[in-house]
C-alpha positions, 0 to 999 in steps of 0.5 A: 772116473766112474763112481761106484756104489761101493765107493759111495757106501764107503764114504757114507760109512766114514762120514754119516753124510746122506748117500746122494751128498756122498755121490755128489762129493765123490763126483766133484772130487773125481773119486778122491776120498780125502777131497770128497770128505773136505767137500762134505765138511764144507757143505755139511759142517761137523756132520761129516767130521767123523772120518778121523774116528772111523778106522777100519784096519784091525789089530792090537795096541800093547804097552809094557813098562819095566825099570822106568822104560816103556814101549807102545806098539801097534800090531795089525791083522786082517780081522777082529776075530784074530785080535782075540787069538791067544797066540796073537795076543802073546805075540803082541805082548812079547814084542812090547817087552822086547822093545823095552829090552832091546831098544830097536831103531825101527820096525825092521830092527823089531823083526830082528829081535830074538823071540821064540813063541809057539814053536817058532823063532828065533826072531820076531820076524820068524814068529810072525811068519810062523803065526801067519801060517798057523792062524791063516791071516796076515799080520804086521808090526806097524809102529812103536815108540819107546820111552826112557827119559821121563816119568810115564803114565799109561792108559789102554782102552781095551786093546784098540787105544793106547796112550802114554803120557810123559810128565813131571809131578803127580802120577794120578793127574798124569793117569787122568790125562792119559784117559782124557787123551784116549777119550778126546784125541787131541793132536798136540799139547798146545794150540801153538803145537798144532801142525801147520798143515792141519791149521791150513786145512781147517782155514781152507775149509772155513773159507770154502764154507764162508764162500758157500754161505755167500753164494746161498745168500746171493741166490736168495737175494739176501745181503752178503757179509762184508769181507772183514766180517767173513775174515773174522768168521774164518779166523774165529773158526780156526781159533775154535778148532785150535782149542778143540784139538790142543790138550791144554785147552780142552775141557777136562773130561772129569771136570768140564768146568776147567781145562786140562791146563788148569787141572794140571796147574792145580795138581802141580803137574806138567805134561811134557809129551803124549803119544796116542795110538788108535788101531788102524788109524790112517789105514783104509781096509779094502771094501769089496764090491760083492755084486761086482765080484759075483758078476765076475765069477759068473762071467768067468764060469761062462767063459770056461 
Protein backbone atom coordinates (compact mmCIF):
# COMPACT_ATOMS: atom_id res chain seq x y z
CA UNK A 1 0.00 0.00 0.00
CA UNK A 2 1.32 3.47 -0.92
CA UNK A 3 1.97 5.66 2.14
CA UNK A 4 0.98 9.23 1.33
CA UNK A 5 2.24 12.43 2.93
CA UNK A 6 -1.23 13.11 4.32
CA UNK A 7 -1.23 9.71 6.09
CA UNK A 8 2.14 10.48 7.65
CA UNK A 9 0.94 13.95 8.72
CA UNK A 10 -2.20 12.48 10.30
CA UNK A 11 -0.22 9.92 12.32
CA UNK A 12 2.25 12.59 13.42
CA UNK A 13 -0.60 14.86 14.55
CA UNK A 14 -2.00 12.03 16.67
CA UNK A 15 1.26 10.83 18.20
CA UNK A 16 3.81 13.70 18.08
CA UNK A 17 6.31 11.16 16.72
CA UNK A 18 8.95 12.29 14.17
CA UNK A 19 7.82 12.28 10.54
CA UNK A 20 10.27 9.59 9.42
CA UNK A 21 9.28 7.32 12.31
CA UNK A 22 5.62 7.78 11.36
CA UNK A 23 6.38 6.86 7.76
CA UNK A 24 8.37 3.78 8.81
CA UNK A 25 5.59 2.67 11.17
CA UNK A 26 2.90 3.11 8.51
CA UNK A 27 5.00 1.23 5.99
CA UNK A 28 5.57 -1.63 8.44
CA UNK A 29 1.87 -1.65 9.33
CA UNK A 30 0.89 -1.56 5.65
CA UNK A 31 -1.21 1.56 6.22
CA UNK A 32 -3.06 0.27 9.31
CA UNK A 33 -3.17 3.31 11.64
CA UNK A 34 -3.92 1.41 14.84
CA UNK A 35 -1.07 -1.02 14.21
CA UNK A 36 1.25 1.86 13.30
CA UNK A 37 0.46 3.56 16.63
CA UNK A 38 1.38 0.37 18.50
CA UNK A 39 4.66 0.14 16.56
CA UNK A 40 5.48 3.73 17.55
CA UNK A 41 4.67 3.02 21.20
CA UNK A 42 7.09 0.10 21.16
CA UNK A 43 9.84 2.22 19.60
CA UNK A 44 9.20 5.54 21.28
CA UNK A 45 7.39 4.68 24.51
CA UNK A 46 5.00 7.29 25.95
CA UNK A 47 5.96 9.90 23.34
CA UNK A 48 3.51 8.20 21.03
CA UNK A 49 0.77 7.74 23.60
CA UNK A 50 -1.27 10.86 22.92
CA UNK A 51 -3.62 9.25 20.41
CA UNK A 52 -6.38 8.70 22.96
CA UNK A 53 -6.50 12.39 23.87
CA UNK A 54 -6.39 13.65 20.28
CA UNK A 55 -9.93 13.53 18.91
CA UNK A 56 -10.86 15.20 15.67
CA UNK A 57 -14.66 15.09 15.29
CA UNK A 58 -16.54 18.18 16.45
CA UNK A 59 -19.66 18.44 18.56
CA UNK A 60 -21.09 19.14 21.99
CA UNK A 61 -21.62 17.21 25.23
CA UNK A 62 -24.78 18.22 27.11
CA UNK A 63 -26.13 17.18 30.51
CA UNK A 64 -29.52 17.67 32.13
CA UNK A 65 -30.80 16.50 35.51
CA UNK A 66 -34.29 16.74 36.93
CA UNK A 67 -36.07 14.92 39.73
CA UNK A 68 -33.14 12.63 40.45
CA UNK A 69 -32.81 11.58 36.79
CA UNK A 70 -29.94 12.68 34.57
CA UNK A 71 -28.97 12.41 30.90
CA UNK A 72 -25.59 12.81 29.22
CA UNK A 73 -25.60 13.15 25.43
CA UNK A 74 -23.09 13.76 22.63
CA UNK A 75 -24.24 15.40 19.41
CA UNK A 76 -21.72 15.71 16.59
CA UNK A 77 -21.31 18.20 13.77
CA UNK A 78 -18.68 18.87 11.13
CA UNK A 79 -16.90 22.02 12.32
CA UNK A 80 -16.09 23.81 15.55
CA UNK A 81 -17.90 26.88 14.22
CA UNK A 82 -21.28 25.12 14.48
CA UNK A 83 -20.66 24.12 18.12
CA UNK A 84 -21.15 27.81 18.98
CA UNK A 85 -24.34 28.18 16.94
CA UNK A 86 -27.32 29.10 19.15
CA UNK A 87 -29.73 26.78 17.32
CA UNK A 88 -27.33 23.84 17.57
CA UNK A 89 -26.79 24.45 21.30
CA UNK A 90 -30.54 24.78 21.89
CA UNK A 91 -31.00 21.47 20.05
CA UNK A 92 -28.45 19.64 22.24
CA UNK A 93 -30.02 20.99 25.43
CA UNK A 94 -33.51 20.04 24.24
CA UNK A 95 -32.37 16.51 23.40
CA UNK A 96 -30.81 16.07 26.87
CA UNK A 97 -34.03 17.24 28.52
CA UNK A 98 -36.07 14.97 26.27
CA UNK A 99 -33.99 11.94 27.23
CA UNK A 100 -34.65 12.61 30.92
CA UNK A 101 -38.39 12.93 30.27
CA UNK A 102 -38.96 10.20 27.68
CA UNK A 103 -36.43 7.49 28.61
CA UNK A 104 -35.65 6.40 25.03
CA UNK A 105 -34.23 2.93 24.48
CA UNK A 106 -31.65 3.87 21.84
CA UNK A 107 -30.53 6.60 19.43
CA UNK A 108 -33.33 5.76 17.00
CA UNK A 109 -35.84 6.28 19.81
CA UNK A 110 -34.22 9.64 20.58
CA UNK A 111 -34.98 10.68 17.02
CA UNK A 112 -38.65 9.81 17.53
CA UNK A 113 -39.03 11.95 20.69
CA UNK A 114 -41.36 14.95 20.38
CA UNK A 115 -39.60 18.27 19.77
CA UNK A 116 -40.34 21.58 18.07
CA UNK A 117 -37.51 24.07 17.59
CA UNK A 118 -36.79 26.94 15.16
CA UNK A 119 -39.99 26.16 13.29
CA UNK A 120 -39.04 22.51 12.77
CA UNK A 121 -40.72 19.41 14.21
CA UNK A 122 -42.64 17.56 15.49
CA UNK A 123 -39.81 15.11 16.35
CA UNK A 124 -36.13 15.34 17.22
CA UNK A 125 -35.28 13.79 13.83
CA UNK A 126 -37.39 16.39 12.03
CA UNK A 127 -35.62 19.17 13.92
CA UNK A 128 -32.24 17.63 13.15
CA UNK A 129 -33.00 17.52 9.43
CA UNK A 130 -34.36 21.05 9.52
CA UNK A 131 -31.24 22.41 11.22
CA UNK A 132 -29.02 20.64 8.71
CA UNK A 133 -30.79 22.59 5.97
CA UNK A 134 -30.71 25.85 7.93
CA UNK A 135 -27.09 25.68 9.12
CA UNK A 136 -25.73 23.85 6.08
CA UNK A 137 -23.82 21.22 8.02
CA UNK A 138 -24.49 17.60 8.89
CA UNK A 139 -25.14 16.72 12.54
CA UNK A 140 -26.07 13.55 14.41
CA UNK A 141 -26.99 12.29 17.87
CA UNK A 142 -24.07 9.96 18.51
CA UNK A 143 -24.66 8.50 21.99
CA UNK A 144 -26.37 9.08 25.31
CA UNK A 145 -26.80 7.61 28.76
CA UNK A 146 -29.70 8.09 31.15
CA UNK A 147 -29.20 7.79 34.92
CA UNK A 148 -32.04 7.05 37.33
CA UNK A 149 -30.93 4.64 40.06
CA UNK A 150 -28.28 6.49 42.12
CA UNK A 151 -27.27 9.87 43.47
CA UNK A 152 -25.59 11.87 40.70
CA UNK A 153 -22.75 14.35 40.50
CA UNK A 154 -21.74 15.88 37.19
CA UNK A 155 -19.03 18.02 35.65
CA UNK A 156 -18.90 19.62 32.21
CA UNK A 157 -15.58 20.98 30.95
CA UNK A 158 -16.95 23.51 28.52
CA UNK A 159 -18.97 21.56 25.97
CA UNK A 160 -16.27 19.06 25.01
CA UNK A 161 -16.01 16.81 28.09
CA UNK A 162 -18.86 15.53 30.26
CA UNK A 163 -18.71 13.32 33.35
CA UNK A 164 -21.44 11.81 35.50
CA UNK A 165 -20.58 10.05 38.76
CA UNK A 166 -23.05 7.71 40.48
CA UNK A 167 -22.35 7.65 44.20
CA UNK A 168 -23.34 7.27 47.84
CA UNK A 169 -22.10 9.73 50.43
CA UNK A 170 -20.73 13.27 50.21
CA UNK A 171 -21.83 15.28 47.18
CA UNK A 172 -18.79 17.57 47.22
CA UNK A 173 -16.44 14.59 47.17
CA UNK A 174 -18.38 13.07 44.27
CA UNK A 175 -18.21 16.37 42.37
CA UNK A 176 -14.46 16.42 42.93
CA UNK A 177 -14.25 12.91 41.50
CA UNK A 178 -16.19 14.03 38.43
CA UNK A 179 -13.65 16.81 37.87
CA UNK A 180 -10.82 14.33 38.45
CA UNK A 181 -12.26 11.94 35.84
CA UNK A 182 -12.46 14.77 33.30
CA UNK A 183 -8.80 15.59 33.90
CA UNK A 184 -7.27 12.11 34.23
CA UNK A 185 -9.64 10.05 32.05
CA UNK A 186 -9.56 6.67 33.86
CA UNK A 187 -11.01 3.69 31.99
CA UNK A 188 -12.41 1.84 35.03
CA UNK A 189 -13.15 2.09 38.75
CA UNK A 190 -10.46 -0.39 39.82
CA UNK A 191 -7.56 -2.31 38.28
CA UNK A 192 -9.68 -5.46 38.25
CA UNK A 193 -12.27 -3.69 36.08
CA UNK A 194 -9.90 -2.67 33.27
CA UNK A 195 -11.16 -4.38 30.08
CA UNK A 196 -9.21 -7.56 29.25
CA UNK A 197 -8.49 -6.39 25.71
CA UNK A 198 -6.75 -3.26 27.01
CA UNK A 199 -4.64 -5.31 29.43
CA UNK A 200 -3.69 -7.73 26.65
CA UNK A 201 -2.76 -4.85 24.36
CA UNK A 202 -0.57 -3.26 27.05
CA UNK A 203 1.13 -6.60 27.75
CA UNK A 204 1.78 -7.04 24.04
CA UNK A 205 3.32 -3.58 23.77
CA UNK A 206 5.51 -4.22 26.85
CA UNK A 207 6.68 -7.56 25.43
CA UNK A 208 7.47 -6.00 22.05
CA UNK A 209 9.40 -3.21 23.78
CA UNK A 210 11.41 -5.78 25.76
CA UNK A 211 12.19 -7.66 22.54
CA UNK A 212 13.30 -4.42 20.88
CA UNK A 213 15.61 -3.63 23.81
CA UNK A 214 17.08 -7.13 23.65
CA UNK A 215 17.77 -6.76 19.93
CA UNK A 216 19.51 -3.42 20.50
CA UNK A 217 21.64 -4.92 23.32
CA UNK A 218 22.61 -7.88 21.15
CA UNK A 219 23.58 -5.63 18.25
CA UNK A 220 25.74 -3.56 20.60
CA UNK A 221 27.40 -6.66 22.09
CA UNK A 222 25.91 -5.99 25.51
CA UNK A 223 24.48 -8.61 27.91
CA UNK A 224 20.82 -9.53 27.37
CA UNK A 225 18.54 -9.76 30.39
CA UNK A 226 17.34 -13.20 31.46
CA UNK A 227 13.85 -14.40 30.54
CA UNK A 228 12.86 -14.18 34.20
CA UNK A 229 13.92 -10.53 34.48
CA UNK A 230 12.22 -9.69 31.18
CA UNK A 231 8.99 -11.34 32.39
CA UNK A 232 9.11 -9.28 35.59
CA UNK A 233 9.68 -6.11 33.57
CA UNK A 234 6.71 -6.85 31.37
CA UNK A 235 4.45 -7.61 34.33
CA UNK A 236 5.71 -4.52 36.14
CA UNK A 237 4.81 -2.40 33.13
CA UNK A 238 1.33 -3.90 33.02
CA UNK A 239 0.76 -3.28 36.73
CA UNK A 240 1.94 0.32 36.34
CA UNK A 241 -0.52 0.77 33.49
CA UNK A 242 -3.40 -0.68 35.55
CA UNK A 243 -2.74 1.80 38.35
CA UNK A 244 -2.54 4.70 35.90
CA UNK A 245 -5.91 3.98 34.25
CA UNK A 246 -8.05 2.86 37.21
CA UNK A 247 -9.85 5.60 39.12
CA UNK A 248 -9.31 4.27 42.65
CA UNK A 249 -5.54 3.96 42.15
CA UNK A 250 -4.94 7.32 40.53
CA UNK A 251 -3.38 10.13 42.54
CA UNK A 252 -6.19 12.57 43.39
CA UNK A 253 -5.81 15.75 41.32
CA UNK A 254 -6.53 18.02 44.29
CA UNK A 255 -4.05 16.24 46.57
CA UNK A 256 -1.52 13.98 44.88
CA UNK A 257 -0.38 12.69 48.28
CA UNK A 258 -3.42 10.41 48.37
CA UNK A 259 -5.24 8.21 45.90
CA UNK A 260 -8.85 8.77 44.87
CA UNK A 261 -9.78 5.67 46.86
CA UNK A 262 -8.13 7.09 50.01
CA UNK A 263 -9.88 10.43 49.54
CA UNK A 264 -13.27 8.74 49.15
CA UNK A 265 -12.73 6.63 52.25
CA UNK A 266 -11.79 9.76 54.19
CA UNK A 267 -15.01 11.43 53.02
CA UNK A 268 -17.19 8.37 53.67
CA UNK A 269 -18.16 8.23 50.00
CA UNK A 270 -18.45 5.36 47.53
CA UNK A 271 -18.40 5.79 43.75
CA UNK A 272 -20.58 3.13 42.16
CA UNK A 273 -19.86 4.06 38.53
CA UNK A 274 -18.75 6.91 36.32
CA UNK A 275 -19.42 7.84 32.70
CA UNK A 276 -16.98 9.95 30.69
CA UNK A 277 -17.82 11.43 27.27
CA UNK A 278 -15.19 13.27 25.24
CA UNK A 279 -16.38 14.90 22.03
CA UNK A 280 -15.39 12.85 19.00
CA UNK A 281 -13.62 10.16 21.01
CA UNK A 282 -12.88 7.26 18.68
CA UNK A 283 -14.02 9.16 15.59
CA UNK A 284 -11.49 10.10 12.93
CA UNK A 285 -12.24 13.12 10.78
CA UNK A 286 -11.22 12.81 7.15
CA UNK A 287 -7.87 14.48 6.43
CA UNK A 288 -7.94 15.96 2.96
CA UNK A 289 -4.89 15.69 0.71
CA UNK A 290 -5.17 19.21 -0.70
CA UNK A 291 -2.31 18.77 -3.20
CA UNK A 292 -3.99 15.67 -4.62
CA UNK A 293 -7.33 17.46 -4.69
CA UNK A 294 -5.91 20.41 -6.63
CA UNK A 295 -4.11 18.07 -9.02
CA UNK A 296 -7.35 16.18 -9.62
CA UNK A 297 -9.21 19.43 -10.32
CA UNK A 298 -6.53 20.55 -12.78
CA UNK A 299 -6.64 17.17 -14.53
CA UNK A 300 -10.42 17.34 -14.73
CA UNK A 301 -10.28 20.87 -16.18
CA UNK A 302 -7.80 19.77 -18.87
CA UNK A 303 -9.97 16.75 -19.73
CA UNK A 304 -12.95 19.03 -20.17
